[in-house]
C-alpha positions, 0 to 999 in steps of 0.5 A: 853100521849099527855099533854100540858104545865105541871110544871116540878114537876108535870111531875116528880111526874107523871113519878115516879108514872108511873114508879112504875106501869110499874116496877110491870107490872101493865101497859105497857111501857108509853111515855109522850109528853109535854112542860114545863113552863120555868125551869132550871134542874140540873143533877147529874153531874152539876158543880159549876159555871154552873148557872148564871141566871140574875135578872129578869127572871121568871124561876124555878130551880130544882135539878133532879136525871137524868144524865148529867149537867144543861139544860133549858126547856121552851114553844116551846120545845117538851119534851119526857119522856119514862117510859120503862121497859128495860128488854123488850128492851135489858137491855143495857143503852148505847143502850137505849141512842143510840135508843133515839138519833135515834128516835130524828134523825128520827123525825127531818128528818120527818120535814125536818131537817138533824141532827146527833150525833157528836163523843165526844159531847152529844145530837143531833146536826145540822152540821152548819158552822162554828160550829155545833149547838145542837138541842136536849138533852138527860138525863135519870135515870134508876132504876130496869131497868125502865126509867124516864126522856128522851129527850128535842127537841128544836122546836121553842123557844128562845135559849138565856137561854141556853147560858145566864142563864146557861152553858148548858150541861157543854159546855161553847162554845156550840151553840144551834138551833131550828127546826124553825131556821133550816127551816126558818119558825115558827113551833109548838110543836103540828106539831112535836108531831106525828113525834116524836111519830112515830119515837119512835114507829119505833125505840123501836118496839112499837105500841102506844095507846093514853091515853085520858087526860084532859087539864093541871092539870085536868090529876092528879085527874082523875080516869084513872090516879089513876087507872093506877098509883096505887101502887100495894100492897107491893111495896116499894119506895126504888128502890136502895134497890131492884135493880140497879140505873143508870143515863146517858146523851147524 
């Protein structure tokens, strides 16, 4: 699903609806690509003192069930939420996170940015001097081997909130960058979407079929969405009661 700018809470509700359907085998693996209005999300390992938003900014703050610490989402950032059944992808959380990293590295290479993992640091980085800069973050949640949350790739946005509003990812001295900064020119999220989708297909050995959606909030009431996310009879809302629950961040 290629969505436009979706409020964080609505996207989270959609993820959970899709995850219920994927876990029951009602729909295949599904991936959401979208942007968020300004929002700070707090992962399960967020510590006191990470949040220091000054007075004035119009930004939502949301506690989530993903792994990792605090991060920022905003327009100009491509967010990817894969809803995958890992019973078809190895049942290995570490491998899943590595595959997300690999998909990011390939997507960035396709637009001309060389990025890499750095041992001991989370996410994906550009090895600039004097210090590396973070260009993408990963935080996931897994219940009964079905994934939610995913990655956020900085395409073309102001990175000041990562350092001025929060201690992003718990890294007090981290620097952040964007594709636009690395290329030295503006670039849109829509330019990056197809490269991100193609890289994801390659790494996870999938073939995407794009689902038609209306713009913005028009997605939620349409019959296609209701059909895809209808909870099968007898399904339970308690993932913990029926299987494992894991979170991870990179």
